[in-house]
DONU-700437 format. One line per 8 residues: number of its first residue (from 0); their letters; for each residue y, z, x of C-alpha. Coordinates in pm, 1 decimal, padded with zeros to 6 digits. Last residue first. Layout:
NUM) A) Y/Z/X | ...
end
This chain:
83) HDGGEHMD) -10729.3/08910.3/09385.5 | -10651.1/08952.9/09783.6 | -10773.6/09328.7/09791.7 | -11128.5/09216.9/09758.6 | -11366.8/09336.4/09489.5 | -11448.9/09044.3/09297.0 | -11817.0/09064.9/09207.4 | -11764.8/09184.9/08851.9
75) MDGMRGSG) -12102.9/09270.8/08721.7 | -12266.1/09127.0/08380.3 | -12514.7/08880.4/08564.0 | -12604.4/09139.8/08828.6 | -12824.9/09323.1/08582.6 | -13140.7/09162.7/08690.6 | -13119.0/08848.7/08891.7 | -13263.0/08574.9/08649.6
67) GTGSPRDH) -13053.4/08696.1/08376.2 | -12822.3/08500.1/08132.4 | -12473.4/08557.3/08304.0 | -12476.4/08211.1/08462.7 | -12679.9/07950.0/08278.5 | -13049.2/07938.7/08366.6 | -13209.5/07672.3/08581.3 | -13168.5/07855.0/08911.9
59) GATGTGHM) -13221.6/08205.0/08780.0 | -13608.1/08231.5/08844.7 | -13717.5/07901.0/09034.0 | -14070.7/08050.9/09106.8 | -14130.6/08373.0/09257.2 | -14359.6/08507.1/08965.6 | -14232.5/08735.4/08715.4 | -14141.9/09122.4/08673.3
51) GPAVPGAA) -14100.1/09260.0/08339.8 | -14260.8/09594.0/08371.3 | -14270.5/09641.3/08780.5 | -14583.0/09630.2/09024.5 | -14670.8/09270.6/08914.6 | -15059.6/09206.5/08908.3 | -15316.6/09453.3/09053.2 | -15585.3/09159.6/09069.2
43) SGAAYSMA) -15338.6/08933.1/09274.9 | -15263.5/09238.9/09524.7 | -15615.3/09321.1/09577.6 | -15702.4/08957.7/09660.9 | -15370.3/08941.5/09903.9 | -15512.7/09275.8/10048.4 | -15844.7/09145.7/10116.6 | -15736.3/08807.6/10265.2
35) FMLALLVL) -15496.0/08986.7/10501.8 | -15759.8/09209.6/10587.5 | -16025.4/08963.5/10672.3 | -15752.4/08733.4/10867.9 | -15680.6/09048.5/11088.2 | -16043.4/09123.2/11145.0 | -16130.1/08771.4/11250.3 | -15811.9/08770.0/11485.9
27) FGCLAPPP) -15936.4/09118.2/11629.8 | -16276.0/08973.4/11694.8 | -16139.3/08653.6/11865.4 | -15909.2/08880.3/12092.5 | -16217.6/09117.7/12182.0 | -16420.3/08817.7/12259.0 | -16178.3/08664.5/12523.6 | -15995.7/08347.0/12458.3
19) TMKRLATS) -16155.2/08031.9/12566.5 | -16008.1/07825.7/12861.0 | -16149.9/08021.2/13140.9 | -16495.2/07976.6/13001.7 | -16437.7/07586.9/12962.3 | -16320.2/07563.7/13322.1 | -16636.2/07747.1/13433.1 | -16874.2/07538.8/13234.0
11) AGALFSQR) -16678.6/07209.4/13357.8 | -16714.2/07325.8/13709.0 | -17078.3/07398.1/13680.7 | -17136.0/07063.8/13505.6 | -16969.3/06884.8/13801.6 | -17166.7/07082.8/14047.0 | -17510.2/07010.5/13873.8 | -17408.9/06640.1/13845.9
3) SEDM) -17318.5/06635.5/14232.4 | -17634.5/06815.7/14314.0 | -17856.2/06562.4/14106.9 | -17693.6/06289.2/14301.0
end
């Protein structure tokens, strides 16, 4: 009876070992997550990279057309086809 229990535990241990990813992959994923967190924190601390730049909310969707929200595109003529 002890032999069957030991063989079952050995088989479960082997199956569990085969299902886990290699340690190098786990280390790579941890480093990747750490680098992402550090770059996100640095970007948040630095703030916007251009004067007048705002967050990525609903910019331009709640404004009347031609009043901004898309840079200088509001005053440009977008009809450049030959059919007009």
